[in-house]
C-alpha positions in Angstrom: 5.4 26.9 6.1 3.7 26.2 2.8 1.9 27.4 -0.3 -1.6 28.7 0.1 -4.3 30.3 -2.0 -7.2 32.0 -0.1 -10.5 32.7 -1.7 -14.3 33.1 -1.3 -16.8 31.1 -3.4 -20.3 30.1 -2.5 -21.0 26.7 -1.0 -22.7 25.7 -4.3 -19.5 26.5 -6.2 -17.5 24.6 -3.6 -19.8 21.5 -4.3 -19.0 22.0 -8.0 -15.3 22.0 -7.2 -15.7 18.8 -5.1 -17.6 17.2 -8.0 -14.6 18.1 -10.3 -12.3 16.4 -7.8 -14.4 13.3 -7.7 -14.8 13.1 -11.4 -11.1 13.4 -12.0 -9.7 10.7 -9.7 -8.9 12.7 -6.6 -9.6 11.1 -3.2 -11.1 13.2 -0.5 -9.7 12.5 3.0 -10.7 13.5 6.5 -8.3 13.1 9.4 -9.4 11.1 12.4 -7.8 12.1 15.7 -7.8 10.0 18.8 -6.0 11.0 22.0 -3.3 8.5 23.1 -2.7 8.7 26.8 0.6 6.7 26.5 2.1 9.1 24.0 0.2 12.1 25.4 -0.6 13.3 21.9 -3.3 13.0 19.3 -2.8 10.1 16.9 -4.2 10.5 13.4 -5.3 8.2 10.6 -6.9 9.1 7.3 -10.5 8.3 6.4 -11.9 8.4 2.9 -14.9 10.8 2.5 -17.7 9.5 0.4 -18.9 12.4 -1.7 -22.0 10.6 -3.1 -24.5 8.2 -1.5 -25.6 4.9 -3.1 -28.2 6.7 -5.3 -25.6 9.1 -6.7 -26.7 12.2 -4.9 -24.3 14.5 -3.2 -23.8 13.5 0.4 -25.0 16.3 2.7 -22.6 15.2 5.4 -19.7 16.2 3.2 -20.9 19.8 3.2 -20.7 19.8 7.1 -16.9 19.3 7.0 -14.9 22.4 7.4 -11.6 20.9 6.1 -10.7 17.9 4.0 -7.6 16.8 2.2 -7.1 16.1 -1.5 -5.0 13.0 -2.5 -4.2 10.7 -5.4 -2.7 7.2 -4.8 0.0 7.9 -7.4 1.4 10.6 -5.1 2.7 8.0 -2.6 1.8 6.5 0.7 0.0 8.3 3.4 1.5 8.5 6.9 -0.9 6.9 9.5 -1.0 6.3 13.2 1.4 9.1 14.1 1.0 12.5 15.8 -1.2 15.0 14.0 1.7 17.1 12.7 3.6 14.0 11.4 0.5 12.8 9.5 -0.2 16.1 7.8 3.4 17.3 7.2 4.7 14.0 5.9 1.7 12.9 3.7 1.4 13.9 0.1 -1.9 15.8 0.5 -3.4 19.2 -0.3 -5.5 20.8 2.4 -8.8 22.1 1.3 -10.7 24.4 3.7 -14.3 24.8 2.5 -16.2 28.1 2.2 -19.2 28.0 4.5 -21.9 30.3 5.7 -21.4 31.0 9.4 -25.0 31.8 10.6 -23.9 33.0 14.0 -21.5 35.6 12.7 -23.6 36.2 9.6 -20.7 35.8 7.2 -19.1 33.6 4.5 -16.0 31.9 5.8 -12.8 31.9 3.7 -11.7 28.9 1.7 -8.1 27.8 1.2 -6.0 25.4 -0.7 -2.8 24.7 1.2 0.3 22.6 0.5 2.7 22.1 3.3 6.4 22.6 2.4 7.8 21.9 5.9 8.8 18.3 5.2 8.9 18.3 1.4 12.2 16.5 1.2 10.5 13.5 3.0 7.8 13.3 0.2 9.4 11.8 -2.9 6.5 12.9 -5.1 6.5 16.5 -3.8 7.1 18.0 -7.3 4.1 16.1 -8.7 1.9 17.2 -5.8 3.0 20.8 -6.2 2.0 20.8 -9.9 -1.4 19.3 -8.9 -1.7 22.1 -6.3 -1.1 24.7 -9.0 -3.6 23.1 -11.3 -6.3 23.1 -8.5 -5.6 26.8 -7.8 -6.1 27.6 -11.5 -9.4 25.7 -11.4 -10.6 27.7 -8.3 -9.5 30.9 -10.1 -12.0 30.1 -12.9 -14.7 30.9 -10.4 -13.1 34.2 -9.4 -14.2 37.4 -11.1 -13.3 40.0 -8.5 -9.8 40.6 -7.4 -10.8 42.2 -4.2 -14.0 42.6 -2.2 -15.6 45.8 -3.5 -16.9 47.0 -0.1 -15.5 48.4 3.1 -15.8 45.4 5.3 -12.6 44.4 7.1 -13.7 40.8 7.4 -13.3 40.3 3.6 -10.4 42.7 2.9 -8.1 41.8 0.1 -9.2 38.3 -0.8 -10.4 36.8 -4.0 -14.1 36.5 -4.6 -16.4 34.9 -7.1 -19.3 37.1 -8.3 -21.8 34.8 -6.6 -19.8 35.0 -3.3 -20.0 38.8 -3.5 -23.7 38.7 -4.1 -24.1 36.2 -1.2 -22.1 38.3 1.3 -24.3 41.4 0.4 -27.4 39.5 1.5 -25.9 38.2 4.8 
């Protein structure tokens, strides 16, 4: 259960969004999973993703990530060293699935901002995180010019596209 906004933007527009996040005090996280034989489950911890290298250039490794999490320290403490569902459901984070070009399938993958509401009563700052989620959705919507994909391709039916993403999908 949760709130989600699905969209298509180009990888370059996604980098612009990531730059906005970095410039405005957001921390980008990646979950690190390790299997624990004793608990018979994956145990997760958070790792901060470095968006820029030492010279200030955008880190190409970041663009290889499919999913990251958006966080600010004032939202509260992160849950660490628990099972995967506990870490994600009980931490004050916003999931960010990045739009990518899938070369094998010759398509642009869908992006998503997602806020889990499953354990919202366990996150004291949930209302603050929810307002930030809404703010980030509005920022993504600034890229969007089409309300629906204008062509008959079931892969892209009914989702929100930027003009650049429409142009890109026509060339794939």
